[in-house]
Structures are given as C-alpha cells and as structure tokens.
N, C-alpha and C positions, 0 to 999 in steps of 0.2 A: 504494500500500500504506500502510495506517495505521501510525502509530508503534507500536513495541513497547515495553512497559514492562519495564525491567530492574531486578531486585531483587538486589543483591549482598550477600552475607553480610559483616557487619562484621569477622568474624574470619577471613575467607578469607586464605590465604597464610601467610607465615613466622610460626611461633611464636617465642617467646623463645629457646628452645634452638637452633633452626636459625639464626635471625638472628645469634646470638652466634657459632656455629661458622663461618658464612660470613664474618663480619667478621674473625674470627681468621685465617682462611685467606687472605683477600685481603691482610691486613696482612702476613702472613708472606711472601707472594709478592713484595711490594715490597722486602723486606729482602735478597733474594739468590736464588741458584739452588740447585738440589738439594732443593726442597721437594716432598714427596709426601704423599698421604693414604693411610692403610691401608684399602684398599677405597674404595668411593664414600663421600664425606663425608656426603651425604644421599641420599635416594631420589628424585632428580630428574635425569634425563639431561641436560636443557638447562642446568642450573646446573653440572653436572659438566663439560660441554663448555666452558662459559664459563671455568671455573677452569683447564681445560687450556690454553686460549688465553693465560691469564695465567702459564702455566708450572707449574701445580700439577696433577698427574695422579694418579689412583689407582694403587696397586700392591699386589700380594700378595707380591712378592719382597723381603723385608726384608734379604736378603743383597746386594742391589744396592749396589755401591760408590758410585753416584752420589747416594745418599741422604745429605743433610746434615741435613735436618729432616724428621721424620715426624709427621704430625698424626693423632691418634686421632679416628675418626668420632663423630658425635653419639650413635650407638647404644651406644657403649662396646665394650670388648673384655674377654675373660677376664682375671682377675687375674694368672694365671701368665704370660700373654703380655705383659702390661704390665710385669711385673717383669723379664722377659727383655730387653725393649727398653731398660730403664734401664741395662743393662750394655753396651749397644752403643755404638759411636763416634758415632752421630748424636744430634742433639737431639730430644727428644720433647715435643710440644705436645699436651696433652690437651683436646680440644674436645668431650668427652662432655657431653651435656645435663645440667645440674645436677639435673633431676628424675630422670634415669636414675641419676645418682650416688647420690641419696637412696635409691632403690630397692635399689641394690647394698648400701648401708650397712645397710638394714633386713634384707635377706636374710642378711647376715653376723651381725647381732645375734641374729636368731632361731636361727641355727645355733649360735652360741656359747652361747645359753641352753638348748640341748638340745631344741629343737623340730624335728619333721620339717617341712621347708620345702616348701610347695607354691607353684609359680610358675604363675599363671594367665596363659596367653598362647600364642603360636605358637612351637613348639619350633624352627622353622626360622629364626625372626627373629633377627638379630644381637644385639639387645638382650637377648633371653631367653637366648641362649647366654652372654652376659656375666654375667647374673644367676646362672646355674647355678654359676659358679666361686666365687661368694661364699656360696652357699646350702648347701654341704657335699655329701658323696658320696651321702647318702641322699635328697637333694632330688628331687622329681619335677615334671614339667611336665604341666599339664592344660589342654586347650584347649576342653573342652566339659563339660556337666553329666552326661555319660553315662560318665565315666571314674573315678568315685569309688571303684570297687573296687580301683584301683591303690594306694590308701592302705593301708599295712601297719601303721604305728605310729599307733594311734588315740587314744593317751593325751594327747599334747601335739602339736598341729598348728599351724603358723604359715603365714600366707599373705601373699605379695606379688604384685603384678600388673604385667604389662607396661604401661608408661605410656600406651600408645595404645589400650588396651581400652575398650569402652563400659561405663559405670557399671552399666547394667542387667544385664550379664553377671555382674559381681561380686556384685550383689545376689541374683541367682538362685542363683549358686554357693554363697554363704554360707548361704542359706536351706536348701539341701539338705545342706550339710556339717555344720551346727551340731548336728543330731540324731545324727550318726554318730561324734562325737569327744567325749572327756571334757573336754579343755581346748583352747580355740581362741583364737589371737591373730592379729589381722588388721591389716595396714598397707595402707591404701588409697593405693597409689602411682600411681593414675591421674592423669595431668596434668590440671589444671583447665582448661587451654586446650582439650584434647581433648573434655572433657565439654561445655563451652560451645559449641564448634564444632558438635558433633553436635546439640545442642539447637536451636541457631539454624537449622541446615540443615533439620531436621525441620519447624520452623515455616514456613520459606520454601517448602518443598516442598508444603505444604498450600494455598498461595496462588497457585501458578503452573501454567501449562500444560506447561512444559518446564523441566528442570533440567540445567544444564551443570556437571559436576564436573571441575575442573582439577587435574592432578597426575600424577606418575609412575605408570605402570602397575604398577611394582614397589613402590609405596608402600602400606603396610598401612592407614594412617589415611585415605588418599584412597579406597581401595577400600571401606572402611567407610562413608564418606560416600555413595558410589554405591549401595551395598547398601541403606542407609537410605532413600535417595530412591526406589529401585525398590520398596521395601516400602510406600512411601506412595502407590503406584499412579499415579505421575506419570512421563511419558516422560523417561528419563534417559540422558545420554551422558557417559561418562568419557573425557576427552580429555587430551592433553598439551600441545597447541599449537592456536592459532586456525586453522591450516591444515586441521585435521580437520573443521571445521564445514562442513556441507553446507546449501545453500539450502533443500532440501526439508524440513529439520528445522524451519525457521522458518515454513513455510507454515501459515496459519490459526492462528498462535499469537499470543495477545494479551500474555501475560506470560511472561518468562523469568527463572528464578532462576540465579544463579551462586554457586557455592561452590568452595573449593579446599583441598587438603591442606596440612599444616604445612610441607611442603618446596617449595611452589610460590611462585616469586618474583612480586612485584607486576607486573613488566613483562609476564609471560605473562597474568595476569588482565586487565590493561588491553588487551592485544591481542585477547583473546577478546571483551571488551565492545565494542571498536571494530568487530570483524568482525560481531557481531550487529547493531550499529547500522547498519552499511553495508548489510546485507541487508534489515533490517526497519524502518528509520526511525530517528529520533533517540532515542526512548525514555528520557526523563529520569525517574528513579525517586524522587528526594527521599529516598533511604535512604542516608545517608553511609557511605562505606567506610573502615574503620580497620584497616589491615593490622597483624598482629603483636601484637594485644592479647591479654592473658591473662585 
C-alpha cells in the first residue's frame, strides 16, 4: 500500500481558553483533595476521565460536604449561581474562558443601556445559559434566521453571540435584522480561534479524500467542524479516539485531513495520526502542526 499523505490543521486541538482551564484544574488537583468541577470542565470525555484519575471529578451537587474547591467550567455559569457559590464554605476557582467572560460583560452592558438583548446561539448550550443571566429578563435567544418574529422591542436591539458560532451565521443574521430595527448595536463575541479553525478546516477539506474530525460528540464546535466538512462533499468521520478508525475508511485514499475541536487534547490527535499511518503508510505531510494557536 502506498503512503498516505496526512494534512493536519495547524489549529487543531486546545484553544487558549481550554488550555488555560485544564492547566488551572490540574494545578488545583496537586494542591489537595476535595477538588471538583461544576459539571464537565470541557466537552471532552477523555480529558474528563483523565482529570478524574487525578482526583478532580465533575459534580452537580454543590451541597456535597466533600467539596473544598469548586472550579467553574470554561463555558461559564449564570451570574446568580456564581454569587451563591461565593457565600458557600468552599473555595471557588473561576476557569471561565476569558472570551466567554467578555461576552457576558457585553451582554450586561447592552442590558444596562436599555437594549433588548439578542443572544445568537444554542439555547441548550451552557455558555448561552450563562449569557442569559447577564442579558436581562427581556433577552431572547435565536439560533436561526427564521426566528426574527420573536423580537418584540424593535427600537433598540443589541446582539451578542455564542463564542463558538460561525462568522457567516452572524453575518447572515445581521443582514436580515438591520432592516427590521430602528437602532442596532452588535458585539461580535465570536472567538477568533473558532473562526480561524473553521476557515482552515474548510481549506483542508477541499484538498483531501477523507476528513477525520476529532473531539467530543457533545462538543458544539467539533460538531460544526464535521458539518462543515460534510458540506464540502468530502467523506467525513467525527470520532473521539483513534480506536474508532476502521481500515476500510482508508482504502483507496491518497490524502487524509485531520482537524479537531477546541477541547481535544494533543495526545488524542497524535494517536489518530499514528493509527492512520499504521494503516496506510508513513504519510509525511510537511504541514507543521501548532496546537492551541489563536
């Protein structure tokens, strides 16, 4: 079998916010017992499992007396909940992504200035739930361009965006919204790393016969990458670990592209590359990988 060429995305893997949160958590684990995260720290089951082995497990029960330190996940939490935790006996470490923090601040600013706040994103996502608590009681969440009729106050409208949303969705949304409101204020809170990762993935998908998208099945930004690749008409597989790769995927394939979500660690990406090389040959790409760049 001839060697397969492997093209890895430079920005595959941990983004700045995830890397920061994971480092904070492992550091806290070394300082003592009773360290928990409020829910999964990030959307990657393998990283969560590794953290549990280090003594840091997710919990939803904040009344547990074993909690000595509680770490807030990267996606943030509602403001009211955070304020409640500060009154508890345990120590609170806030590992919310700085970009999510900025989105929260902008949502509050728009609310304080009297705008009806629109959050463009997935209402079930924990980040969006946290944004709602800063955006005021009249805030609404929209996840598609077909829901503009939900907007009641059309005089002054302000927009913030879930940080992992694609830029083109915001562009399309604003294009339809601008003619419907008298005054519009928009904060583009999409993380630059997300936009660059999507752009690079799209470029790679055009050049290969097969795309491997690595990351948690519960990860919104990883799912976006897989959707983007499928839309490029290239055979795409969204996997979490190298063990999912099947030999028949590689049959008659000359070029394989690898990309990964923001919560995917480097060791998983390396194992996936090694697995592909073992099946299809050496495959040296000459395309340097730089994990965690923004």
